[in-house]
N, C-alpha and C positions, 0 to 999 in steps of 0.2 A: 388360852397358852400362856404358859408363864416365859414373861420378855426376857428373864434374866439368864434364860436357858441359850445356850448358844448350838446350832445347827451343824452337824458334824461336814454338813456337804461342801460349804464356804471353804471351811478350816482346810480342807483337803488340798483345796485350790490355790489359794491361797497363801500356799508355804514357803517361807523364806528362798528357798529353793527355787520355787518355780515360778515366783516374782524374777529371779536374777536368770530367769531364762525368757521369760518374759521381755524382760528389759534388754537385753543380748540382740533379741528376735527383732525387735522393735528399732535400736539403732543402725541391725543390718538394713532394715526397710529404707532408715530414712540416707543412711551412707549410697543406698543403689540410687535413691531420687535426686540425692546433688550430682552422682554421677551423670546420671539422664542428662541432666537440666545444664551442665556444664557440655555435655555432647551435644546439646541442641544449640546451647548459645554458640562455641566454634562451628558450627558449620551454618549458621546464621548470618544475616548480612552486618549484623553489628558489631564492633570492633570492641573487643573485650580484651585490655592487655595483656590481664595476668590468665587467661586463658588457653593462649596458642603456645606458650612456653612450658605450662605444665602438661598439654598435652602432646609436644611436639615427637617425641620418643615413640607415642604409643601412636601417632597416623604416622611417622616413615618406619614403622621397624619392619613392614613387610612391605614398602614402595619397593616399586623395581621399573625404572625410567632406561627407555631404553637410548642409547647412545644417537646422536645423530652422525650422519658421515655424508661428508659433501665428495660427490663421485669427483673425480676426473676425465673429462670425455674431451681433450684435444684430441684431433683428430687430424692426418694429413690431406693433405689434397694431392691426389697421382694425377698426373694427368695420362689419360686415356689413349695410349699411340696404337693399338692393337684391339682386334675382336679377342684375342689372348690373355690378355692381361688379369691376372689371378687377382680377385679379392679379395685384399690387404684388409686384414683387421687387427685393431689394434686393441689389450685387454685395458680395462679399465685398473688402474692402481692409485690410491690412496695416499699419498705418505704421511700424512695427518692422520689418519685412523690408525696406519701400525703405532703410530708415537701415543695414541689414547689409550688403546688397548694391551700395549703389550707388558705393562707393569702386574696387571693383575693375575694371582694366584690359583690355581686349580682351577683354570677356565679351560672347559674342553671346544678343542677346534676339529671340525669335522676335515677327514682326509677324503673323505668319499664321493667331493662333487666332480663333475666333467670338468674337463680340460677347457678352460676360460677363452668365450668367444672373442676375435677380436673385428670393433666396429672400424669401419672407415666411411669419412665424410664422402659425400655428393662426389663425384671424379670430374675435372674440366674435361670440357671436347678440345682445350685447343691442343693445337699438334705443334710439338718443340723440332725446327727441320733438320736434317745432320745429325739426328739422334741414333740412326738405328748403329745395332752393332751385329756382331757375325762372330760364335761362339764355334768354338776349335768343331764340332762339330757338326756345323752348318745349321746349326738353332739360331735364326734371328732374335737377337732381343732389344727392347728398348727401353730409354732413356725416360725415366718418369720426372715432369718439369715439379717437383716438389719443395719449397722452399720449408715444409715441413716446421709448423707451430706446434710441436708435442711438446711435451714437459718435459722443461728443464734439468739439471743436475743440480735440485736445493736440495739439499740435507735438514735434517731436523735433530735438535742436541737431545741426545735419548742417555741413559746411561749404559746399561749395558744392555738393549732392546731387550731380544726374546730371544733362549734359547728353543728351538724348536726341538721337542725330543720324543720318536715316535712310541707309541706304546703299543701292545698286542693288537688292537683295532685296525692300527692305521693313522689314527689320528694324532694330532700335534696339542703337546701342550706348551704353554709357553711359559718358563722359570722367571720369579721373582729379580726384576734389576734394577736399580738403583744407583744415583751419584749424591756423593756427600754435596749439601748445597754450600759448604763454606769450602770446597774446592778439596780438601785435604783427605788422604787415607785414613779409614774407619781401620784401626786396630786391635779395636777393643769388642771381642766378638765370643759368642756363644757358641758353642761346639755341637752339631750335632751330625747325624749317618748324611754319607754324600750322596744316596739314595732321595733325599726329599730334600734337595740344596741345589741352587744356580751357580753349579761348580766352575762356571766362564766369570763368576761374580766375584774378583776378589784382589787383591795384588800381588806384590813380588817382594819375598824374604831374604835376609842375606841369609845361607847354610855354609856354616861356619866349619862346620863336621866333614865328612867324606861322601855324604848323601850326594853332592853332585859334582862334576857331573856325572852321568849315567856311563861313561866312557871314560879315561883317560887321552885329554889331546895329544895327538901325532899314535893312536895305537888304531886308528883305522883306515886302512888302504883303499876303502873305497869313499873315500872323501872326494869331488872334485874338487881342485886345486882353488877354484875361484871360492870355495866353501870355507878351505882349509885355512884359518885367518893363523893359526898357530904355527903353520910349514911356512905361511908368508913373512913372519919375522912377524905377527903384534904382540907388542912389548909388554902391555895388560893382559891379566887374565879373571879378574874378577868378573867379567861379564858370562864368566858358565859359573858362576856362584851362587845363584839367585833360583830360589824354586817358587811357585806360585801354591799362593795359598788363599782358595775360598774362602768368603769373610762369613758363611753360615756352616763350615765344617771343616773335616779335616778329609783327604784323597788319600788312596794307599800309592805308594812309590808303580812305576812299572816293572811290573815279575818279568823280564825277559821268557826265562823257563816257563812261567805257567800261559803268558802269552803262545808262546811256540806249541805246547802241548794245546792248546784249544784249534789252533790253526793245522792241527796234524792232517793230513790228508787233505789240504783246503790251496785256496788259490785268492790273495789278497793281489787287489791291486790298486795303484796311484793313477786318475786319470787326470791330464791338466796341463798347467804350465809350468817352468822352472822351478817358483815356488812349491808346488808340488814335491819334485825332484828333488826340493832341499828337505821337508822331509822325507820322503820314502829313502831316501840315503839317512837319514838319520835314524830311520827304525831299522831299516838292515845293521849299521853300527850297532844299535842299542841289544838287539835277539845276539847279533854274531858275540857282544863282548857277553852274555850269559851262558854261550857254549865251553866246556872243556877244548873241545878240538875244534879249532878255527879254520884248522882246511875239510871241513865238513861243510862249508857254507862256500859258494863260487856264483858268480853270474856265467849262466848257462853259458853264455858264445865267447866266454874271457876275457869279455872285456876292462877296463878300469877306468873310462872315460866313457860320461854317457850325457855332455851337452848336445849333441848332436841330437835333433829329433828323432825317436823310433822306439823299438819298443826293446825293454830290457827285464831281463826275469832274474833275480837271486834266490838258488836254490838251496835250501837247508835239508842235507839228507838223511838226517836221521828222524826229521818228522814228516817226509815228503811233503812238504809245502812249499809255496814258493809266493816271494812277498815282489813284485812286478814295478815296473810302471811306463806308463803309455803316452808319449807326448801329443796333449790334443788342448793349445793353449785358448781355442774359443769354442772348442767342442761339435761349435759348427764347420761347416765346408770350407775351405781357400780356394778361391778358383781364378780363372781370367776368362779374357775373352777381345780378338782380335777386333778393332774397330775401323771403319771402310778407309781409314787413310794406312791400315796394316798397325797401327799400335796396339803394343800389347796392353789392357786393360786389368789389372789386377781387382777381384772383388770379393765379399763374401757372403756367403750365401746362407741368411738367415733360417731359411726354410728347409734346409736340409743336414743331416750330420754328418760328422767328419768319416773318412773312410776304415779310419780304424776303431769302429763299434766295435767288430770281429775278434778282435784281440782278447775284449775285457767283458763281452757281454753274458760267458760262463764262469765269473769271478764269483766267487763267496762273499766276499767282503770289497766293495767299491767304495773308494775315499776319490770325490772329484772335489775339484775348483778350477774355475776360472775368473778373471779380473783386470791381472796388470799388463794384460796384453791391450787391454781395451782402455789406456791411458797412453797409447805412442799417439804418432802426430796423427796418421793416416784414419785411426780408428777413432779419434777423438774427435779429428774434424770433421769425416762422414760425407766428404764429398765426392761422389760419381765412384760409390766404393760399395755402400749394402745393398744386397740385389736380393728380388724373394720370385721364385719362376722368371720370367722373360723382362722384366723392370730391375733397370738399374736406376737407385735414387740419386739425384743430382746431390741433395742436402737431406739428411736424416740426425738427428742427434743421438751423442753415443750409447743415450739410460734408455731411449726408445728400440735401438737398433739389441743392445744387450738383454733387452726383458723379453723381444722376440727371439733370441736364442734360446734364451732359456728355457722358455716357453716350447720350442721344440724339441730342447732337451729331456723336459717332464713327459713331453708325451713318451719321446721312443722308450727312456725307463717302463713307462704304462705299460708300451706294448709288448715290451723283448725281454722284459727284466722279471725270473719266476721269482715271486718276493717268500715263498715257500724255501726256496734255496740261498737267494742273495741280498746280502743287506746293505743299504746304499748310505753313503753316508755324504756330506756334503759340507768342505771348511771352506769357512768364512773368508773374509778379505783380510787380506795383511797389510798392515799401514807402513807407509814407506818414511824416513825421516830426512827429506833432503832440506838444508839450509843453506839459503842464496841463491837460489835457484832450482829447477829441476832436474830431472838424472841426466839429460844431456847437455847441459847448459851451466855447469859449473856447481851444480848444489853438494853439497858436504856434511858429514859426520864423523867424520876420522879422530876428531879432538872429543866425544862422546865417552864418557866411562864408569856413567850410571847410568839407572832407571828415571823416567822422572818419579815424584813423589807427591805431584800435588794435580789432581785431576784437571784443574782449571787449566792446566797446557795440553791437554787429550784433545785431537779431533771431534767434529761431529758422528755420527753414525754413519756410515758411509750409505747414498742413496741408493747404490746397486744390491747391500745385501738386504735394502727397505724392497724392492723389488723381488729379490730370492725369496723374501719372506712371502710373498705374496703368493709367488710360483707352488711353494713346499702349502699353504694353507689353504689354498681356495682351489686349486687345478690339479694337484696329485693325488691318484688313488695309490701310490706307493708309498709305505714307510718311510722317510728319511731323517736322521740323524743329524740335525746343524750344529756343525763344531762353531760356535760364535765368537771367535777368537781374536775378532778387531778388535777391541778396546784390551785386553788383556795384551795384544802386541804394542798398541800403541804407548804403552809404559814404556817399553824397550830401546831406546834411541842408542842404546849402547852395545846391540848385538848384532849391528851388521859388519859386514865386510870391508867396508869402508876401501881407502888406500891399501888395505891388504888381501886384497883378491889374486895377486901375482906375487912371485921374486922380481926384485929389481936389482939390475944390474953394476946401475950407475947411479950418483946422486941426482943426476939431470933426471930420468928415469923416472925418481920418487918425487922428485918436483912437480914434473907432469902431472903424474899420477893423483894431485891436488884437486885437478878440474875433469878429474875422470872418475868418480868415488861410487861405490856401488853402496847404497841406501835402500836397497828392497830387499836384496836376499840376506841370511843368515849364515852368522859363523858356525862350525860345528866341531867341538859339542856347543850348545847352543840353546838356544829358544825352543826352533823344530823339535826337539827333547821333550820338553812340556807340550809341545803340542798331541804326540805322539803317546804321552801319558793319558793329557787329556782323553785321548781316542781308546784307550784301553779303560778308562773307567765309564767313557761317554756307554761304551759297549756293556760294561759292566749293570751301568744304572740301566739300560734300557732292557734289562732282562734277557738278554742275546748269548750269554756268556754261554749256558744251555747246548745251544744250538748251533755253536762254530763245529 
């Protein structure tokens, strides 16, 4: 064979194009071998400094580390004085857990769990003498000898905690919250839809146009004298010229006509203490101002003062709807007993709902609140006051009592409220601004004329609202809209009646009023108008508008 001739077969195989393909294929195999070697080294016991940083993202990309939860299990020792002492149980509640997970977005929180059980420590067999009480109906009541080392009123600093908004499935989604690290209010924000942002995380901005207030001062005849700062001679009016601006979005104004249209044929009820009455009067005035014929709205019994506890209902004739208020500052029942020496002992039944429930169980929208009466001397001290069954506790800490009352409320709501008809809202704690002492010992706020502008002055998130979040998250089946107004309210030290809660006839009366100020309630027009705007937006946001 002639050696100078080339065979065609090798020539086809070794063409330049095929050589390039073979080269790339070989490089790919080599790269794969290098990667496998690095992975093997990273999982070995050798310490290879350059390997870990290189593969850190790979190894952590799908890492799911469960959070560690330390359960608080402090329980009271209750003296068993009779054979009929109820088995009092205490729900586990971990405030640290709440602060650790409330800032995460899009976290689904199930609302389908059963109502939490209450665990109690073993009861002492020691008997206390002369502790037998007799109820007015003849029932014998025992006083438990309980020094109670339950969880204290510790609070944990967070930005806005979580706004729990009900979804169609009955669960809760905590919205993102943040507090600026430098303590200043962030004003540079990107606008989004109010449906996708935390409407309770933001700040107050001046409304220099005619958009605020929702109704002119002095125009609404249904404001209690205590809240009517304009009529009581407050000289400044800047407190009515602030509007709430969420950090992540713009929110619509409260459209009174639209609100009334959605309430057509319905019953809306506020249930709670005088702060909820404050909010109720605000909504009545906002809705009334949207009507052309204001004579078509009236309180059904003709009353114009609403301070006495009871039931009040405003009827909007053209819309066949009512906006009501039921006074129930604790939700649970206030009671009393006669002791063996004939003295009368007032108690609070943490295990029974107030008798007013029949007044609102058929409502279409319910707005609950409780909180401020839990700060009064008797409730705060908790001595021989809190009762469950036939047991009166010699001492029970107020936060624990509050949690038990909320658990009773939650069970009642789950059992008695028709979720297909009634929408349940809980308005959070409204922060007070007493300086120089508490409400009954010289606390003042009458010189405040503008809000806080620095978040470092704001209080910690209320521990009672952490207890509420636990109840809403982990025990209730009924969807609840949580209006988390604590932080946004804390800014408004300027919005209280202070000394302008009445008209003073003499200079002496005015001087004496300085030591008896109201820094809990709110002037109207004022801050509660914004709460009602957020109520309106919260209902829209929760997708309930079509069901009103």
